C-alpha positions in Angstrom: -40.2 -36.0 -24.8 -38.3 -39.0 -26.0 -35.1 -37.0 -26.3 -35.4 -35.8 -22.7 -35.9 -39.4 -21.5 -32.8 -40.5 -23.5 -30.9 -37.5 -22.3 -31.6 -38.3 -18.6 -31.0 -42.0 -18.8 -28.5 -42.8 -21.5 -26.3 -39.7 -21.6 -24.7 -40.3 -18.1 -23.8 -43.9 -19.1 -22.4 -42.8 -22.5 -20.3 -40.1 -20.7 -18.7 -42.6 -18.4 -18.0 -45.2 -21.1 -16.6 -42.6 -23.4 -14.3 -41.2 -20.8 -13.0 -44.6 -19.9 -12.4 -45.6 -23.6 -10.7 -42.3 -24.4 -8.4 -42.6 -21.4 -7.7 -46.3 -22.5 -6.9 -45.1 -26.1 -4.5 -42.5 -24.8 -2.8 -45.1 -22.5 -2.7 -47.7 -25.3 -1.0 -45.1 -27.6 1.5 -44.1 -24.9 2.3 -47.8 -24.4 2.8 -48.1 -28.1 5.2 -45.1 -28.2 7.1 -46.6 -25.2 7.4 -50.0 -26.9 8.7 -48.4 -30.0 11.2 -46.3 -28.1 12.7 -49.4 -26.4 12.6 -51.4 -29.7 9.9 -53.8 -28.5 8.0 -55.4 -31.4 4.2 -55.3 -30.8 2.3 -58.1 -32.5 0.7 -57.2 -35.9 -2.6 -58.6 -34.7 -3.0 -55.5 -32.4 -2.8 -53.0 -35.3 -6.6 -52.8 -35.7 -7.0 -51.8 -32.1 -4.4 -49.1 -32.5 -6.2 -47.7 -35.6 -9.6 -47.7 -33.9 -8.1 -45.8 -31.0 -6.3 -43.3 -33.2 -9.6 -42.7 -35.1 -11.4 -42.1 -31.8 -8.7 -39.8 -30.5 -8.7 -37.8 -33.7 -12.5 -37.5 -33.9 -12.7 -36.5 -30.3 -9.9 -34.0 -30.7 -11.8 -32.4 -33.6 -15.0 -32.3 -31.6 -13.1 -30.6 -28.8 -11.8 -27.9 -31.1 -15.4 -27.3 -32.4 -16.7 -27.1 -28.9 -13.9 -24.6 -27.9 -14.7 -22.4 -30.9 -18.5 -22.5 -30.2 -18.0 -21.9 -26.5 -16.4 -18.6 -27.3 -19.5 -17.6 -29.2 -21.6 -18.6 -26.1 -19.3 -16.6 -23.8 -18.2 -19.8 -22.0 -14.7 -21.0 -21.1 -13.4 -22.5 -24.4 -10.6 -24.6 -22.8 -13.0 -26.2 -20.3 -15.5 -27.0 -23.0 -12.9 -28.3 -25.4 -11.4 -30.7 -22.8 -14.8 -31.8 -21.6 -15.9 -32.5 -25.2 -12.7 -34.3 -26.0 -13.4 -36.8 -23.2 -17.1 -37.0 -23.6 -17.4 -36.7 -27.4 -20.5 -35.8 -29.4 -22.7 -35.6 -26.3 -20.6 -32.6 -25.1 -21.3 -30.9 -28.4 -25.0 -31.7 -28.2 -25.1 -30.2 -24.7 -23.3 -27.1 -25.8 -25.5 -26.6 -28.9 -28.7 -27.1 -27.0 -27.7 -24.9 -24.1 -29.8 -21.7 -24.1 -27.9 -18.5 -24.4 -27.9 -17.1 -20.9 -27.0 -13.6 -21.9 -30.1 -13.3 -24.1 -32.3 -14.9 -21.5 -31.4 -12.2 -19.0 -32.1 -9.3 -21.3 -35.1 -7.3 -20.3 -37.4 -6.0 -23.0 -38.9 -2.6 -22.3 
């Protein structure tokens, strides 16, 4: 009961925040690559932000791979679930793991 309340109220907020932060981390990293390519020195005080962003991107990338592999087992589109989970994070995995197997639900027992 409590999980269902959290799922309906908190999950949408986390999805939006996660998507915004991942897009920001990607943009931040692309800006860093551009600055390096034009020999612009970024202040060292910003290094912790880069490392936090890199950690988030790496963990979301791994979650996306896990979701893609698990989506194959659920007969879902692995690329779609992988990209969705990359942007959403752990909540995408939770949704995929808790999703009932539709193929088994449609099997009629005689």
